[in-house]
C-alpha positions as CSV (number, residue, x, y, z in Angstrom):
1,X,-39.1,101.8,117.7
2,X,-39.3,101.1,113.9
3,X,-38.9,97.5,112.8
4,X,-35.6,98.2,111.1
5,X,-34.1,99.9,114.1
6,X,-35.4,97.0,116.4
7,X,-33.7,94.5,114.1
8,X,-30.5,96.4,114.0
9,X,-30.3,96.6,117.7
10,X,-31.6,93.2,118.8
11,X,-30.8,90.8,115.9
12,X,-27.2,90.2,117.0
13,X,-28.4,89.2,120.5
14,X,-31.1,86.9,119.0
15,X,-28.6,85.2,116.8
16,X,-26.2,84.7,119.7
17,X,-28.9,83.3,121.8
18,X,-30.1,80.9,119.1
19,X,-26.6,79.8,117.9
20,X,-24.3,80.0,120.9
21,X,-26.3,79.8,124.1
22,X,-29.4,77.7,123.7
23,X,-27.6,74.8,122.0
24,X,-25.6,74.3,125.2
25,X,-28.7,73.1,127.0
26,X,-30.4,69.8,126.6
27,X,-33.8,69.9,124.9
28,X,-35.5,68.5,128.0
29,X,-34.2,71.5,130.0
30,X,-35.4,74.0,127.5
31,X,-38.8,72.3,127.4
32,X,-39.1,72.3,131.2
33,X,-38.2,76.0,131.3
34,X,-40.8,76.8,128.7
35,X,-43.4,75.3,131.0
36,X,-42.3,77.6,133.8
37,X,-42.8,80.7,131.8
38,X,-46.3,82.1,131.7
39,X,-47.7,84.8,129.6
40,X,-48.1,87.1,132.6
41,X,-46.9,90.7,132.6
42,X,-48.2,91.8,136.0
43,X,-44.8,91.6,137.7
44,X,-43.2,93.8,135.0
45,X,-43.4,97.6,135.0
46,X,-44.7,97.9,131.4
47,X,-46.6,100.6,129.6
48,X,-50.0,99.6,128.2
49,X,-48.7,99.2,124.7
50,X,-45.9,96.9,125.9
51,X,-48.1,94.2,127.4
52,X,-48.9,90.9,125.8
53,X,-52.6,90.8,126.6
């Protein structure tokens, strides 16, 4: 997907997440959640070009 198309599709969701949803949580809760998330893709059915490694 070209960058422009990606931005057109996903930018509204990113804005809502940043402006409306995440501010409802305490910073400590967000920090704790960040520690729970690893950079592992093994459990996701991704194509080779979609992985983070």
